[in-house]
C-alpha positions as CSV (number, residue, x, y, z in Angstrom):
1,M,89.3,32.2,170.8
2,I,86.7,29.3,169.9
3,D,84.5,30.3,167.3
4,P,81.2,27.9,167.1
5,T,80.3,28.9,163.9
6,K,83.6,27.7,161.9
7,A,83.1,24.4,163.9
8,I,79.4,24.3,162.5
9,A,80.7,25.3,159.2
10,Y,83.3,22.7,159.2
11,I,80.7,20.0,160.4
12,A,78.4,20.8,157.6
13,Q,80.9,20.7,154.9
14,Q,81.8,17.6,155.8
15,A,78.9,15.7,156.0
16,E,78.6,14.6,152.6
17,P,82.2,13.3,152.6
18,F,81.9,11.6,155.3
19,A,78.7,10.1,154.3
20,K,80.5,9.1,150.9
21,A,83.2,7.8,153.3
22,K,80.2,5.4,155.6
23,A,78.6,4.3,152.4
24,D,82.0,3.6,150.5
25,R,82.8,1.3,153.6
26,I,80.1,-0.4,154.3
27,F,79.9,-1.4,150.2
28,I,83.2,-3.0,150.5
29,E,82.7,-4.2,153.8
30,N,79.8,-6.4,152.2
31,N,81.1,-7.0,148.6
32,L,83.9,-8.5,150.7
33,R,81.3,-11.1,151.3
34,V,80.1,-11.1,147.7
35,V,83.9,-11.9,146.6
36,K,84.6,-14.6,149.4
37,S,81.5,-16.3,147.7
38,E,82.4,-16.2,144.3
39,L,86.2,-17.6,145.1
40,V,84.2,-20.5,147.2
41,G,82.5,-21.2,144.4
42,L,85.7,-22.1,142.6
43,E,87.2,-24.1,144.7
44,E,86.4,-27.9,144.8
45,G,86.7,-30.0,148.4
46,T,85.6,-29.8,152.0
47,Q,84.4,-26.3,153.4
48,G,87.9,-25.6,155.1
49,A,89.6,-25.8,151.6
50,K,87.2,-23.7,150.1
51,D,87.5,-20.8,152.5
52,A,91.3,-20.9,152.9
53,Y,91.6,-20.7,149.1
54,A,89.1,-17.6,148.9
55,Y,91.3,-15.9,152.2
56,S,94.3,-16.5,150.5
57,H,93.1,-15.6,146.8
58,P,94.8,-12.2,146.2
59,R,91.0,-10.6,144.9
60,Y,90.1,-11.0,148.6
61,K,93.5,-9.5,149.8
62,E,92.6,-6.7,147.3
63,Q,88.7,-6.1,148.8
64,L,90.6,-6.5,152.7
65,Q,93.1,-3.3,151.7
66,A,90.2,-1.4,150.0
67,L,88.2,-2.4,153.3
68,R,91.4,-1.1,155.4
69,E,91.3,2.2,153.6
70,A,88.1,3.1,153.6
71,T,87.7,2.5,156.8
72,E,90.6,4.9,157.8
73,I,89.0,7.8,155.6
74,E,85.6,7.2,157.3
75,E,87.0,7.2,161.1
76,K,89.2,10.2,160.2
77,L,86.2,12.1,158.9
78,L,84.3,11.0,162.0
79,W,86.6,12.1,164.3
80,M,87.4,15.7,162.9
81,M,83.5,16.1,163.0
82,K,83.6,15.3,166.7
83,A,86.5,17.3,167.4
84,A,84.6,20.5,165.8
85,M,81.6,19.3,168.4
86,A,83.6,19.6,171.1
87,K,84.7,22.9,170.3
88,I,80.9,24.0,170.0
89,D,80.6,22.3,173.3
90,V,83.8,23.8,174.9
91,W,82.6,26.9,173.8
92,K,79.0,26.5,175.1
93,T,80.8,26.1,178.6
94,L,82.9,28.9,178.1
95,E,79.6,31.0,177.3
96,Y,77.8,29.4,180.3
97,G,80.6,30.7,182.7
98,K,80.7,34.4,181.3
99,R,76.8,34.3,181.9
100,A,77.1,32.8,185.6
101,E,80.1,35.2,186.6
102,M,78.3,38.1,184.9
103,K,75.2,37.2,187.3
104,S,77.3,37.1,190.1
105,F,79.2,40.4,189.4
106,G,75.6,41.8,188.4
């Protein structure tokens, strides 16, 4: 049996962690640009050489790994919340079916 109140409570409980996960991901994504910019400023030569230096630098790679982890957390929370919403939708459909059945036999 599907309990919509549990699904709603789950969504409410996960709202703050989801918001934090999304904020973290956006921050890291934007900080990736800052790291690249700082690293490009350290290298001499053509723009291609500067970009290559920045993209291969350990600081940039660390930031990419942080982005990967933050995105994974955000996506997991998002899909768990979508699953809870799907449970509510299934419950609504089942309840509508019960009411329609009662009307036809009523």
